[in-house]
N, C-alpha and C positions, 0 to 999 in steps of 0.2 A: 148487320147482315142477317138474312134469314137463315134458319137452320137448313143445312144441306145434308141429305142422307148419306152422302159420300164423304163428308168431312170427318177425318179420323181423330182430330185433336179435340178431346173432351172440353177443354177450356174455351176453345173457339165456339163450340156448340152452346155451352152454358152461357157465355157472355154475349153471344150473337154479334161478334165483331172479329175482324182479322187479328191475328197475334201482333202484327205490327202496330196496332192501335191500343194495345193493353196499357192500362195505367195502374198506379198503386191501388187506387180505389177498386178497380176491377178485380185485382188479385185478392184484396181483402174480402170482397164479396164472395169470390170463389171459395176461399178458405172457410168462410162462415157457412155457406150453403152446403159444401161437401163435408163439413165437420172434420177438417184436417187438423192434425195435432202437432205438426212439425213443419218448419221451413228450412230447406237446405240451400245455402249459398254456395255456388260452384264456381270454380275458376280453373284456368289452365296454368300449371306451374312451369318453372324453368326447364323441367324435364319433358314437357309436352303432354303430361298426363293430367287427367281431370282430378281436382281436389274438392274436398267437402268441408263445410262448416255448418253444423246442425244447431238449430234454435227451437226449443220447445215453444209452442204457442200457448201463452198463459194469460194474455189479455189482448184486447184490440189495440190498445195504445202501443204495446210492445211490438205487435205485428206490423203496425204502420211504421214504427221507427226502423225496424229491420229492413222492411221492403223499400223504404225511402232512402235511408242513409247508408245502409250496409254495415260494414264493420272495419275495424282496424286490425291488421295482421302483420306478422313478422316477415318482412321481405327478405331478410338474410337467410331464412330457412326455406325460402321459395325459389330465389334466384341466386345461383352460385356467384360469388364475388361481391355480393352486396355488403357494404360496411355495416357491421353489427351495431355500431354506435349510433347510426342514423338510419335504421332499417324499417321504422314504422311506415306502412303504406295503407291506403284505403282500398277496399273493394266495394263497388257500388253496383246494385242489381240493374240489369237491363231487362225491363219488364216484358219486352216482346219475346224473350227467350223462355218464359215460364212454362213448366210442364208438370204433370203429375208423375211422381216417382213410382215405377212399377215394382221396385225391388225391396224397399225398406220394410222394417218391422212395424213401423207406424205409418199411417197414411200421411203423405207429405207433399208440399209444393216445393219444387226445385226451380232455381233461377240462376242463369249464368251471370257473371259479374265482370266488370272492367276495373282495371287498376288505376289509381291516381296517387301522386306523391303528396308530401306534406303541404306543398304550395297549391294543391288542388288541380294541378295540370296532369294530363295523361302521362302515365309512367312510361318513359321512352323505351325500356327494355321488356315491358310486358308484352306477351305474344299477341294478344288481340289488338293492342294499340299499334303495334308495328304494321300489321296487315291493314288496319284501318287507315293509317297514314299513307301507306303505299297506294291504296286505292284512291284516296283523296288527291294525291299528287298526280296520278294518272288522269283523273277526270279534269283537274284544273288545267293540265297542259294539253290534253288531246280532246276533251269533251266526250270521251268514251268510257264506258263501264266495262271492266273485265269480269266476266262471269266464268265460273269454273265448277267442275265436279270431279270427284275421284272414283277410281275403280279400286275398292279396298279388298285385297286378297288376304286370306288367313287360313291356317290349318287347325282342324280339330284333331286332338290326339287322345286316343283311347285304346282299350284292349282290342285285339284282333277278333273280328266277328267271323264265325265259320259258316253261317247261313247267308247265302248270297254274298260271297266274299268279294271285296273290292279288287279290281284289276289295276295293276300299276300303270300310271300315266294314262288312265282311261276314264277320268272323272268328268270331262267337260260336259256340262249340262245333263249329266246322268240323272235318272229318276230313281226314286225308291222302288223296290227295296235294295237295288244295287248301290244307290247313293246313300251314304251314311251321314247323318247329321241334318236331315231335312227338317226335323222338328225344331232344332236350334235355329236354323235359317229362317223358318217361317215365324217363329216367335220374335226374333230380332226385327224382322220386317214390321210386325205389328207394333212393337214398342216404339221403334223409331218414327213410324208414321204418326202415332199418338202423341209424340213429342214435338210434332210440327216439322220434322225433317223430311223433305221431299225426296222420293226415291224413284228410280226407273224400274229396277228389278234386282233379283238375287238368283244365283244358280251355283251348281257344283262346278269347280274348276278342274283343270286337267290333272293336277297333282295328287295322285293316289300313291302313297309310299307304304310298303309293307316291310316291317322289321321283325326281329325274332319275337318280341313280346308286345308290340304295339303297332297300330296303324295310324297313319297321318293322312287325313282327307281334306283336300283343299276346297275352299268356297270363295265366292266373290259377291260383293254388294256394289251396285252401280247407282250413283246418286243422280239428282236432277240439277241442271245448271242454275246457279244462284250467284249473286255477288261474292267476290272472293272471301270477304270477311265471314259470311255465312257458311261458305263451303268449308273453310277451315274448322269452324265450330262443329259442323256436321261430322267430319271425320273423327275428331276427338270423341264426340258423343258416341259414335258408332263403335269405336274400339271398346269403350266402357260397357256398352250394352252387350256386345258380343261376349266379352269376358264374363259378365254377370250371368247371362243365359247359359253359357257353356258350363260355368261352375255349378249352376243349379242342376245340370244334367250329369254331373260327375265327370266332366270332360275338361281337359286343359286346352287352351287356345294359344297359338303363337302367330305373330305377324312378322317373324324374323325373315330377313331376306334369303337366308340359306338355312335349311333345316335338316339336311341329310347329305351323305356322300353321293347320293343319286337323287334324281327327281327335280322338279321345278321349285324354285324359291318363290317368295311372295313379293311381287312388285306393287307399286302404287302409281298407276298411270293417271295422269291428270288431264282432263279435257278442258278446253277453254274457248271462249269466243268474245268478241268485242261487240258491244251494243251501244248504238247512238239513237236517241229519240225513239226508243222502243223497237228498233229494227236492227237486224244483224249488219254489222259494218264490214264483215269479212267475205261476203258473198256478192258475186256479180252474175250476170246472165250466163257467163261461161263457166261458172264454178268459183273456186277460191280466187279472190281478187288481189289487187296490189296491197291493200291494207292487210289482208290475211297473210300475204307473203312477208310483209314487214314484221308482222307479229312472229311468224316462224323464225325470221332472221334474228329477231331480238332474243328468242329462246336459245338459238344455236350459238349466238355470240357470247352468251352468258353461261353456257351449259357447264363448263368446267367449274365455275364458281358456285353454280346452283347445287352441285353435288355436296357441297358443305352443309346444305340444309336438307337435302333429299336422300343422302346416303351416308349415314352418320356412324356406322360401325364397321369393323374390318370385314365382316361377312358380306357386307354390301358389295365388296369388290370381288369376292368369290363368285357372286351371282353374275356380275358383269362378264367375267372371263369364262364362265361355264354354262350360263343359261342359254337354252336354244333360241329363245325369242328375246333375249336381252339386246340392248342396242349394240351394234357392231362399230359404230363410228358417229361422229358429229355430222349428221346428214338428215335429210328429210325426203319423204316421198308420199305419193297418194296411195293409200291402202297398203303400203309397204311396211311390213312388221320388222324389218332389219334396221330401219333408221331410228334415230333418236326422236324425231318428230314425225308423226303420221297424220295424214288427212283421211279420216275414215269415210266410208260410205254414209250418205245422209239421204233421207227421203226427199224426193223432189224431182223436178225436171220432167222430161217427157216419159220416163219409164213407169212412174208410179200409177197413173190411171190404167195402163194396160195390165199391170200386175194385179191391181185390185179387181178389175173387171174379169180377168181370167180366173181368179180364185173364187169370185162370187158373181157368176154370170146372171144370177136371178135378181141382183140388187142394182138399183139406179140411184141410190142415195149419194149426195155430194161427198167428196173427200174433205175432211176437216183441214183447215189451214192453221198451222201453228202461229202463235202471236209473234214469235221470233224464229227465223229459219234455224233448223236444228243442226246445221253444219258446225262442227267443232274442229279444233286443232288439238291433237293428242300428244302430250309430252310424256315419253316413256322412260324417263330418267329415274324417278324416285322408287323407293321400296318401303317396306313396313317400318323401317327405322326412322322415317322422315320426321322432322320437326315441322308439322304441317303448316302452322301459321307462318313460320319463317320461310318455308318453301313457297307458299302462295304469295307472300309479300315480295320475295325475290322474283317470282314470275311477273308480278306487276311492274317491278323495276325493269326487268328485261323487256317487257312489252313496251314500256315507254322508250327505252333505248331503240328498239326496232322501229317504232313509229316516227322517231325524230331524227334518226341517223340517215343522212342523204345516200349512204352507200348500202342501205339495207336490201334493196332489190337486187343489186349486183351480188351481194353475199348469198341471198336466197337462191339465185340462179347457179352460183358456183357450188353450193352444197346440196344440190338436188341429186337424188339417187338415179334419176332418169338419164342423166348425162355423164355421171362420174361413178367411180367405185373405189377411190382411194381417199380416205378422209382421216382427219385427226381423231385420236382416241380420247376417251374420257380418262380422268385420273385413275390410278391403279391402287390407291390406298387413301385412308383418311388424311394422312400427312400430305399427300399430293393435293387432295381437295382443299386442305387448309391453305396451302401455298397459292392455289388458284384464287381462292377468295381474297387472300391478303393482297394479291396483285391487283385486284379490282375493287377493293373495299371503298374507294372514293365514290364510285357510282352507286353503291348501296347506301352509303352514308349521306348522299346528297339530299338536300331538302328535308333533313331530319327524319328520314324513313328508318334506317338502322342507326342506333347510337354507336359511338365508338366503343363504349363499354360492352355492348352486346356482341359486336363483332369480335372483340378481344376474348370474350368468354367462349364463343363458338370455336375460335382458333385454338384456345387452350384445351378445350375438350377433345377436339380432333387430334391434337398432337400428344395427348396424354400417354398413349400406349406405344408410340413409335411403331406403328403397326405395319409398316411396309415389310419388315422382316417376317412378322407373323403371317402375313398373307402369303408370302413366298414359301414359307415352311409348310403352311397348311395345304398348299397345292400339291405337295409331294409326300406328306406324311399324314396318314389317316387318323392316327391318334391325336396329332396336333390339331387337325381339322375338327375332330369331334369335340375337343376341349374348347376351341374357339367358338363353335356353334353353341355349345352349352352356356358359355359365358354371356353370349348375346342372344339368349333365347327369348326373354321378355323385353322387347324393345317397343318404344313408342307408347 
């Protein structure tokens, strides 16, 4: 591909081809031309966080070996519950994910990896393999690709600033100098773009919280719709980059769903759409169509079980009960922020030309048409504690359910906020979420998407604290609440 002055990915510019076409030889050439001295193999562990294995570059032969075959690692230290007597697994680089590391002490090439067992087959409980399998099964059965992107919210925590002080609950899209952390936000944008992660925008969020000795200022990054496998990787990468940049500024960052006795928590809303043959499958001439409604019905029918992946700590359920814009019931609506699923405004239809002409009366240029209609369906379930690969895999399972269940349209009609106001509630604790997942585990394990061992591990983790009593106590006792928040401060 020709060099594009707008292309932010330095490897794409150097190699003059899209990242999807990168080969081992391409990456070797990049290492040689850029005089890199280290290769980092990255993978997502059982805790949902990004891990690192660093290799010094000491010969071309060694470099080719690492970038081709990857390495053997100890699965029992990565995935809870793995048998330590048969725990060796392989990590193999996915060349299309390569990027230049902006943080290391030595210039390095970083590559995300996939897990394989000793038989050479995809490791069934590895995060990236679960979401890949879920996406494959959806395409095989429906012919449609599920694309998604997240709205990643987080808090920057630092000393109280006396000059242009922040105003509580008044941070939404605020500008500097009233907005604190703009430098962090912009540096994160730059790094993620250079890593090949597509973004829409970033901005200050509503949550400004002032305490005696510190201030917590909320921010958000919104991504671009991509296939669910890539969307999950993007969220994990973004958390890593936000933490690195914030640390460099002497700031702490948290993605916790509840951070204080007052103020907004941090959600992780996920937008999605179905694409067939390069076109949106959820839009008709009158707006969201029956396929879109079936998708919504699938999410709503699986909502209780999905909390097991999207709301994984006790403070998740404090956010449900106290958040002003948290879901109030298992329902959906168009532009309605009280429902669990929302159909947001999208550019298009008869209103767009008039708006553009009114804003720019001097212009007669044509309005660009997107390759895929931008309308999405927003699932407002998850928060910053989400195990994002499992959440997106679960969404793909739920989408398939909605698309294939003959009763989906009736369910969508019954759960619309336009006609009703009394809906089922989401689980009230991790233990309740575990019960919901266990009751529906067969649909998640179908076609080898989630392995039985993985579901068992998720259930064990959710039930470890017996948290229902903790959540009830924290709702009434400020000290208990503060301790619970502190314990689950660095999630995801």
